[in-house]
ROMAR-813380 format. One record per atom (N, C-alpha, C): residue in three letters; x, y, z. Coordinates in steps of 0.001 Angstrom, whole numbers, padded with zeros to 6 digits, always signed. Layout:
<rs>
AlaXYZ;...
</rs>
This chain:
<rs>
Met+020713+019372+077078;Met+021460+019000+075897;Met+021041+017610+075421;Ile+020962+016677+076349;Ile+020557+015322+076006;Ile+019121+015327+075502;Lys+018282+016160+076137;Lys+016892+016290+075695;Lys+016835+016790+074250;Thr+017676+017750+073900;Thr+017710+018312+072553;Thr+018162+017260+071541;Ile+019213+016509+071852;Ile+019709+015458+070955;Ile+018648+014383+070786;Phe+018007+014008+071901;Phe+016956+013003+071852;Phe+015791+013485+070981;Ser+015402+014752+071127;Ser+014312+015335+070323;Ser+014662+015350+068841;Ile+015899+015713+068531;Ile+016335+015735+067130;Ile+016329+014323+066557;Ala+016774+013348+067325;Ala+016780+011952+066874;Ala+015362+011466+066599;Ile+014439+011759+067505;Ile+013037+011364+067323;Ile+012464+012044+066081;Phe+012730+013326+065925;Phe+012243+014073+064761;Phe+012796+013463+063466;Thr+014089+013135+063439;Thr+014729+012561+062246;Thr+014108+011207+061909;Ile+013890+010368+062879;Ile+013267+009054+062661;Ile+011843+009234+062140;Ala+011112+010161+062715;Ala+009740+010425+062263;Ala+009728+010937+060830;Leu+010658+011804+060504;Leu+010736+012355+059151;Leu+011053+011264+058133;Ile+012030+010437+058451;Ile+012394+009340+057544;Ile+011230+008373+057398;Ser+010566+008034+058480;Ser+009432+007113+058440;Ser+008289+007690+057631;Ser+008043+008983+057769;Ser+006910+009590+057067;Ser+007122+009611+055565;Thr+008358+009782+055095;Thr+008569+009788+053645;Thr+008389+008391+053069;Asn+008731+007380+053831;Asn+008505+006011+053364;Asn+007021+005673+053386;Thr+006322+006155+054372;Thr+004898+005870+054503;Thr+004101+006481+053354;Phe+004502+007663+052898;Phe+003735+008353+051877;Phe+004319+008214+050473;Ala+005311+007365+050291;Ala+005905+007184+048963;Ala+004872+006583+048013;Gln+004798+007135+046818;Gln+003853+006661+045814;Gln+004522+005652+044898;Lys+003747+004725+044380;Lys+004246+003782+043398;Lys+003616+004159+042060;Phe+004446+004511+041108;Phe+003963+004909+039788;Phe+004170+003767+038805;Pro+003222+003560+037884;Pro+003353+002470+036926;Pro+004432+002768+035893;Lys+004898+001713+035245;Lys+005844+001869+034144;Lys+005125+002542+032977;Val+005889+003028+032021;Val+005299+003644+030831;Val+004498+002583+030072;Asp+003301+002940+029657;Asp+002433+002048+028897;Asp+003125+001633+027601;Val+002930+000390+027190;Val+003546-000077+025942;Val+002901+000571+024719;Ser+001698+001097+024870;Ser+001021+001852+023812;Ser+000708+003242+024362;Pro+001710+004114+024426;Pro+001521+005398+025110;Pro+000478+006290+024442;Met-000170+007107+025267;Met-001162+008046+024770;Met-000459+009221+024104;Asp-001077+009751+023061;Asp-000519+010885+022331;Asp-001681+011756+021863;Ala-001367+012892+021312;Ala-002385+013788+020759;Ala-001834+014447+019509;Ser-002716+014705+018566;Ser-002362+015419+017350;Ser-003443+016459+017106;Ser-003043+017638+016650;Ser-004042+018690+016445;Ser-003723+019508+015201;Tyr-004715+020275+014784;Tyr-004546+021212+013676;Tyr-005176+022532+014078;Pro-004478+023639+013859;Pro-003139+023781+013315;Pro-002103+023074+014183;Val-001070+022596+013513;Val-000039+021787+014146;Val+000835+022609+015094;Asn+001094+023859+014763;Asn+001982+024697+015563;Asn+001448+024829+016987;Trp+002255+024447+017969;Trp+001827+024477+019363;Trp+001560+025888+019853;Arg+002122+026881+019179;Arg+001900+028270+019597;Arg+000518+028788+019193;Asn-000114+028117+018251;Asn-001437+028520+017793;Asn-002483+027816+018650;Ser-003123+028556+019535;Ser-004116+027954+020432;Ser-005510+027930+019819;Asp-005688+028530+018658;Asp-006987+028534+017983;Asp-007096+027273+017129;Lys-007315+026139+017779;Lys-007336+024845+017103;Lys-008673+024601+016406;Leu-008600+023836+015332;Leu-009784+023370+014619;Leu-010178+021988+015156;Val-009160+021129+015354;Val-009419+019736+015716;Val-008242+019181+016512;Lys-008547+018235+017407;Lys-007518+017517+018150;Lys-007970+016075+018328;Val-007032+015137+018163;Val-007300+013715+018391;Val-006398+013244+019526;Val-006977+012572+020516;Val-006234+011954+021602;Val-006386+010448+021415;Tyr-005247+009757+021349;Tyr-005265+008332+021021;Tyr-004052+007640+021634;Ser-004086+006324+021689;Ser-002929+005553+022134;Ser-002252+004938+020915;Arg-000926+004714+021028;Arg-000097+004351+019881;Arg+000442+002924+019956;Pro-000342+001945+019495;Pro+000189+000584+019467;Pro+001297+000459+018415;Gln+002173-000529+018601;Gln+003253-000779+017652;Gln+003027-002123+016963;Leu+003547-002245+015758;Leu+003412-003490+015002;Leu+004199-004632+015658;Lys+005444-004375+016035;Lys+006308-005388+016657;Lys+006274-006709+015884;Gly+006448-006626+014561;Gly+006494-007822+013732;Gly+005130-008377+013338;Arg+004075-007787+013830;Arg+002722-008254+013490;Arg+002209-007492+012278;Thr+001158-007978+011677;Thr+000577-007308+010515;Thr-000589-006426+010946;Leu-000836-005404+010144;Leu-001927-004475+010434;Leu-003267-005196+010505;Asp-003521-006116+009564;Asp-004818-006797+009560;Asp-005005-007724+010767;Lys-003930-008063+011443;Lys-004030-008853+012675;Lys-004474-007959+013842;Leu-004000-006703+013853;Leu-004280-005783+014954;Leu-005529-004936+014724;Ala-005822-004641+013465;Ala-007027-003881+013102;Ala-007683-004634+011944;Pro-008403-005724+012265;Pro-008936-006609+011221;Pro-009927-005912+010277;Asn-009846-006287+009008;Asn-010779-005766+008007;Asn-012226-006083+008391;Asp-013105-005141+008073;Asp-014554-005287+008231;Asp-015020-005396+009694;Lys-014161-005027+010649;Lys-014562-005038+012055;Lys-014313-003661+012654;Val-015193-003237+013548;Val-015032-001940+014201;Val-013764-001973+015050;Trp-012922-000947+014865;Trp-011652-000839+015591;Trp-011661+000445+016412;Arg-011031+000435+017548;Arg-010979+001579+018466;Arg-010092+002721+017972;Thr-009397+002523+016865;Thr-008510+003530+016264;Thr-007355+003869+017212;Gly-006600+002856+017523;Gly-005455+002988+018414;Gly-005420+001810+019357;Ala-004977+002041+020579;Ala-004926+000993+021599;Ala-005639+001502+022845;Asn-005863+000604+023777;Asn-006460+000951+025070;Asn-007831+001604+024871;Glu-008034+002813+025432;Glu-009314+003490+025247;Glu-009480+003847+023776;Ala-010717+003891+023313;Ala-010969+004329+021949;Ala-010526+005785+021806;Ala-010032+006116+020622;Ala-009574+007480+020350;Ala-010734+008461+020487;Glu-010410+009689+020897;Glu-011408+010757+020959;Glu-010970+011892+020066;Ile-011929+012471+019353;Ile-011664+013602+018472;Ile-012522+014772+018932;Thr-011893+015941+019028;Thr-012599+017156+019430;Thr-012536+018162+018301;Phe-013697+018674+017919;Phe-013784+019776+016957;Phe-014117+021020+017765;Tyr-013313+022061+017605;Tyr-013497+023270+018392;Tyr-014478+024244+017752;Lys-014892+023931+016545;Lys-015942+024686+015855;Lys-016667+023726+014937;Asp-017810+024142+014432;Asp-018530+023297+013489;Asp-017646+023058+012265;Val-017646+021812+011763;Val-016777+021451+010649;Val-017533+020627+009619;Thr-016893+020474+008476;Thr-017281+019448+007517;Thr-016206+018379+007649;Phe-016618+017200+008056;Phe-015715+016075+008272;Phe-015986+015079+007153;Gly-014986+014868+006281;Gly-015264+014109+005060;Gly-016226+014935+004252;Asp-017418+014422+004052;Asp-018443+015176+003323;Asp-019668+015449+004195;Arg-019511+015338+005519;Arg-020647+015489+006422;Arg-020420+016641+007396;Asp-021488+017385+007700;Asp-021422+018469+008673;Asp-021465+017889+010086;Val-020568+018400+010938;Val-020476+017924+012324;Val-020401+019143+013240;Lys-021181+019119+014300;Lys-021178+020200+015293;Lys-019918+020133+016152;Ala-019487+021282+016646;Ala-018357+021336+017571;Ala-018647+020422+018760;Gly-017615+019744+019248;Gly-017780+018843+020381;Gly-016754+017726+020348;Thr-016852+016838+021323;Thr-015943+015695+021428;Thr-016696+014417+021109;Tyr-016092+013597+020288;Tyr-016681+012342+019825;Tyr-015660+011223+019962;Thr-016150+009997+020072;Thr-015260+008850+020005;Thr-015063+008511+018547;Leu-013817+008182+018195;Leu-013421+007924+016810;Leu-013198+006424+016626;Phe-014127+005791+015941;Phe-013996+004376+015587;Phe-013711+004290+014091;Thr-013124+003184+013663;Thr-012888+002958+012241;Thr-013217+001519+011896;Ile-013547+001310+010616;Ile-013716-000046+010083;Ile-012787-000153+008883;Pro-011659-000853+009045;Pro-010688-000970+007951;Pro-011157-001919+006845;Thr-010774-001591+005623;Thr-010826-002517+004489;Thr-009595-002214+003641;Asp-009381-002981+002605;Asp-008197-002772+001764;Asp-008287-001506+000917;Thr-009498-001090+000542;Thr-009636+000028-000394;Thr-010087+001339+000241;Glu-010863+001271+001329;Glu-011288+002475+002032;Glu-011657+002092+003455;Trp-011521+003051+004339;Trp-011904+002818+005732;Trp-013150+003635+006040;Thr-014050+003052+006801;Thr-015187+003795+007316;Thr-014731+004462+008612;Ile-014901+005773+008670;Ile-014530+006548+009849;Ile-015832+006918+010552;Ile-015931+006559+011824;Ile-017169+006741+012587;Ile-016942+007728+013719;Leu-017816+008704+013831;Leu-017859+009590+014997;Leu-019059+009159+015824;Ser-018823+008900+017104;Ser-019860+008376+017986;Ser-020004+009269+019217;Thr-021193+009295+019781;Thr-021425+010040+021018;Thr-021001+009258+022249;Gln-020625+008002+022076;Gln-020138+007227+023221;Gln-018914+007912+023801;Lys-018769+007871+025111;Lys-017617+008495+025771;Lys-016969+007500+026725;Asn-015671+007712+026986;Asn-014936+006902+027943;Asn-015093+005415+027647;Val-014751+005041+026411;Val-014946+003679+025922;Val-013612+002950+025880;Trp-013541+001784+026492;Trp-012337+000954+026417;Trp-012483+000045+025211;Gly-011532+000157+024282;Gly-011578-000670+023082;Gly-012808-000374+022252;Ser-013260-001385+021528;Ser-014493-001244+020745;Ser-015463-002362+021101;Tyr-015232-002982+022251;Tyr-016023-004133+022657;Tyr-017498-003801+022849;Phe-017784-002580+023263;Phe-019158-002192+023539;Phe-019650-001144+022543;Tyr-019038-001116+021358;Tyr-019461-000178+020319;Tyr-020957-000333+020077;Asp-021638+000808+019960;Asp-023090+000815+019764;Asp-023416+001688+018549;Lys-023805+001049+017464;Lys-024093+001755+016206;Lys-025172+002827+016376;Thr-026068+002662+017333;Thr-027136+003649+017521;Thr-026605+004993+018011;Glu-025330+005018+018478;Glu-024747+006277+018949;Glu-023855+006945+017898;Asp-023884+006421+016665;Asp-023133+007045+015576;Asp-023692+008432+015271;Val-022802+009385+015065;Val-023195+010724+014632;Val-023069+010796+013110;Val-021905+010398+012613;Val-021691+010321+011165;Val-020761+009160+010853;Arg-020847+008724+009611;Arg-019894+007772+009031;Arg-019431+008377+007717;Val-018118+008427+007537;Val-017551+008920+006276;Val-016506+007914+005817;Phe-016088+008055+004575;Phe-015072+007157+004046;Phe-013729+007861+003977;Gly-012702+007161+004435;Gly-011343+007660+004354;Gly-010637+006995+003194;Lys-009918+007799+002422;Lys-009179+007295+001270;Lys-007922+006565+001751;Val-007681+005377+001213;Val-006512+004581+001586;Val-005414+004763+000547;Ser-004210+005025+001034;Ser-003026+005058+000165;Ser-001922+004278+000866;Lys-000840+004057+000161;Lys+000274+003290+000716;Lys+001459+004201+001004;Ser+002113+003945+002117;Ser+003316+004670+002499;Ser+004520+003886+001999;Lys+005535+004605+001493;Lys+006742+003890+001065;Lys+007552+003416+002263;Asp+007392+004080+003413;Asp+008073+003683+004645;Asp+007093+002972+005575;Val+007588+002021+006327;Val+006757+001337+007321;Val+006588+002253+008528;Ile+005351+002434+008959;Ile+005029+003242+010136;Ile+004835+002257+011283;Glu+005848+002126+012149;Glu+005849+001118+013215;Glu+004768+001390+014258;Ser+004627+002630+014695;Ser+003636+002997+015714;Ser+002466+003702+015048;Phe+001259+003277+015393;Phe+000069+003946+014870;Phe+000196+005442+015121;Ser-000093+006248+014102;Ser+000103+007694+014207;Ser-001039+008459+013552;Val-001326+009628+014099;Val-002300+010558+013520;Val-001582+011875+013295;Val-001656+012407+012078;Val-001075+013718+011770;Val-002069+014517+010934;Phe-001904+015827+010999;Phe-002720+016736+010194;Phe-001804+017569+009325;Glu-002288+017907+008129;Glu-001615+018892+007292;Glu-002701+019703+006602;Gly-002387+020954+006312;Gly-003382+021780+005662;Gly-002989+023237+005636;Glu-003958+024045+005236;Glu-003789+025498+005188;Glu-005063+026155+005687;Glu-004886+027187+006484;Glu-005975+027974+007050;Glu-006999+027058+007726;Asn-008265+027098+007331;Asn-009290+026279+007989;Asn-009588+024974+007267;Ala-008661+024499+006452;Ala-008848+023237+005738;Ala-007654+022332+006011;Ala-007921+021164+006521;Ala-006850+020222+006857;Ala-007226+018831+006380;Thr-006243+017970+006372;Thr-006475+016553+006124;Thr-005911+015789+007304;Met-006739+014922+007876;Met-006298+014037+008947;Met-005786+012762+008298;His-004562+012370+008664;His-003969+011134+008152;His-003784+010167+009316;Leu-004317+008964+009168;Leu-004083+007873+010111;Leu-003079+006953+009441;Gly-001941+006689+010067;Gly-000928+005866+009435;Gly-000459+004737+010321;Trp-000325+003552+009689;Trp+000194+002387+010404;Trp+000606+001350+009393;Gly+001733+000721+009621;Gly+002256-000236+008638;Gly+002586+000530+007373;Asn+002057+000068+006247;Asn+002208+000786+004977;Asn+000912+001479+004573;Thr-000049+001547+005501;Thr-001369+002099+005188;Thr-001500+003511+005743;Val-002008+004411+004889;Val-002340+005768+005303;Val-003788+006016+004893;Val-004599+006448+005855;Val-006006+006748+005602;Val-006191+008238+005785;Ser-006821+008889+004803;Ser-006939+010360+004804;Ser-008392+010798+004766;Val-008708+011795+005615;Val-010052+012371+005687;Val-009923+013886+005782;Pro-010629+014648+004894;Pro-010585+016105+004999;Pro-011417+016633+006156;Val-010930+017739+006752;Val-011643+018437+007829;Val-011614+019921+007469;Lys-012796+020542+007349;Lys-012855+021976+007004;Lys-013698+022699+008023;Gly-013162+023863+008476;Gly-013861+024685+009465;Gly-014700+025747+008831;
</rs>
């Protein structure tokens, strides 16, 4: 009986010790969380044309031109540069692009943004942007939002195999057509 109680006590101590030994430490939620936007938007439709994976920085009282300066290559979000995947060959803006995954860089200005698709992969920020790896450059039309968009956002709207990608932040919305 004493042997059994002693064995149970040893087992209980070992069990408690083992859960503490193997406990994982998980980081807090990133201040610029990763998100994804795709077209067609309906999650039930798995036959996607395009998907963008990006991180969502917030203005927090700062101005857009402070966070994404005019005339400089921007990572199109926060943290890692945004990635865009086309699941079939498309016309992006006015340029033909083969199906595949590309890094999405942008160059903001007040009147139009240059949207860049690059073959670079797994890129942190735009610090090591290399123009020689550009696949295409197109221009995105700039319009103004009546509401302030606090967190950088990417949305798609469209019909059938024709969509428009909208990048929105602050009062700025940049639009680029995507056709399959």
